[in-house]
C-alpha positions, -999 to +999 in steps of 0.1 A: +003+000+001+013+034-009+006+068+012+005+100+015+021+121+038+022+160+046+045+176+071+048+212+081+079+220+104+080+248+128+108+246+145+107+271+177+139+287+168+144+324+158+168+312+131+137+287+114+155+285+083+182+256+085+164+225+104+138+228+083+164+226+052+179+203+067+153+182+080+141+184+034+180+177+030+180+141+047+143+133+032+160+141-003+183+112+004+163+088+002+159+081-035+134+053-026+109+078-021+096+116-040+102+140-019+078+175-035+079+206-014+067+239-017+060+279+009+037+256+033+054+218+038+064+190+020+049+162+009+065+123+011+053+096-013+061+058-008+053+026+002+036+028+037+066+003+054+090+025+038+083+057+046+074+054+080+109+037+083+121+069+068+101+093+085+105+078+122+146+082+114+146+121+099+121+133+124+141+119+156+177+133+136+160+166+133+145+165+168+179+156+185+196+188+158+174+216+173+159+223+202+119+228+197+108+218+166+069+210+160+056+191+135+017+185+122+015+153+095-016+145+083-012+105+062-031+093+035-034+056+028-037+067-009-002+082-031-024+119-044+017+123-062+016+136-094+037+105-104+002+079-093-026+103-107-007+106-145-003+068-145-041+057-130-056+083-163-032+058-188 
Protein backbone atom coordinates (compact mmCIF):
# COMPACT_ATOMS: atom_id res chain seq x y z
CA UNK A 1 0.00 0.00 0.00
CA UNK A 2 1.34 3.41 -0.96
CA UNK A 3 0.73 6.46 1.20
CA UNK A 4 0.99 10.23 1.08
CA UNK A 5 2.27 12.23 4.03
CA UNK A 6 2.13 16.00 4.33
CA UNK A 7 4.52 17.44 6.92
CA UNK A 8 4.76 20.97 8.25
CA UNK A 9 7.77 21.61 10.48
CA UNK A 10 7.85 24.50 12.93
CA UNK A 11 11.24 24.99 14.63
CA UNK A 12 10.72 26.99 17.81
CA UNK A 13 13.79 29.13 17.22
CA UNK A 14 14.23 32.55 15.66
CA UNK A 15 16.47 31.25 12.86
CA UNK A 16 13.91 28.65 11.72
CA UNK A 17 14.98 28.07 8.10
CA UNK A 18 18.16 25.96 8.61
CA UNK A 19 16.42 23.16 10.56
CA UNK A 20 13.68 22.96 7.92
CA UNK A 21 16.19 22.85 5.05
CA UNK A 22 18.25 20.19 6.89
CA UNK A 23 15.14 18.04 7.37
CA UNK A 24 14.20 18.32 3.69
CA UNK A 25 17.76 17.51 2.66
CA UNK A 26 17.69 14.39 4.86
CA UNK A 27 14.42 13.28 3.26
CA UNK A 28 15.83 13.83 -0.23
CA UNK A 29 18.65 11.35 0.49
CA UNK A 30 16.11 8.52 0.22
CA UNK A 31 15.80 7.99 -3.54
CA UNK A 32 13.23 5.20 -3.09
CA UNK A 33 10.56 7.69 -1.96
CA UNK A 34 9.19 10.77 -3.69
CA UNK A 35 9.63 14.08 -1.84
CA UNK A 36 7.93 17.29 -2.99
CA UNK A 37 8.15 20.64 -1.23
CA UNK A 38 6.30 23.91 -1.38
CA UNK A 39 6.21 27.05 0.74
CA UNK A 40 3.98 25.53 3.41
CA UNK A 41 4.83 21.83 3.67
CA UNK A 42 6.71 18.82 2.40
CA UNK A 43 4.94 15.84 0.88
CA UNK A 44 6.36 12.33 0.97
CA UNK A 45 5.02 9.48 -1.18
CA UNK A 46 5.81 5.80 -1.31
CA UNK A 47 5.19 2.39 0.26
CA UNK A 48 3.78 2.61 3.80
CA UNK A 49 6.53 0.71 5.64
CA UNK A 50 9.32 2.48 3.80
CA UNK A 51 7.90 6.00 4.27
CA UNK A 52 7.19 5.41 7.96
CA UNK A 53 10.70 4.03 8.55
CA UNK A 54 12.24 7.03 6.78
CA UNK A 55 10.10 9.47 8.77
CA UNK A 56 10.89 7.73 12.06
CA UNK A 57 14.62 8.11 11.41
CA UNK A 58 14.61 11.60 9.90
CA UNK A 59 12.18 13.14 12.39
CA UNK A 60 14.28 11.78 15.27
CA UNK A 61 17.39 13.28 13.63
CA UNK A 62 15.62 16.66 13.29
CA UNK A 63 14.56 16.56 16.94
CA UNK A 64 18.11 15.74 18.05
CA UNK A 65 19.61 18.57 15.96
CA UNK A 66 17.30 21.34 17.10
CA UNK A 67 15.78 22.26 20.43
CA UNK A 68 12.05 22.71 20.20
CA UNK A 69 10.51 21.48 16.97
CA UNK A 70 6.83 20.97 16.24
CA UNK A 71 5.85 18.61 13.41
CA UNK A 72 2.32 18.46 12.01
CA UNK A 73 1.59 15.50 9.73
CA UNK A 74 -1.34 14.30 7.70
CA UNK A 75 -1.21 10.72 6.45
CA UNK A 76 -3.41 9.41 3.65
CA UNK A 77 -3.65 5.74 2.67
CA UNK A 78 -3.33 6.60 -1.02
CA UNK A 79 -0.56 7.97 -3.22
CA UNK A 80 -1.77 11.40 -4.31
CA UNK A 81 1.43 12.45 -6.08
CA UNK A 82 1.25 13.81 -9.60
CA UNK A 83 3.19 10.75 -10.74
CA UNK A 84 0.57 8.33 -9.38
CA UNK A 85 -2.26 10.37 -10.89
CA UNK A 86 -0.62 10.35 -14.33
CA UNK A 87 -0.14 6.56 -14.16
CA UNK A 88 -3.81 6.00 -13.28
CA UNK A 89 -4.96 7.98 -16.32
CA UNK A 90 -3.27 5.59 -18.79
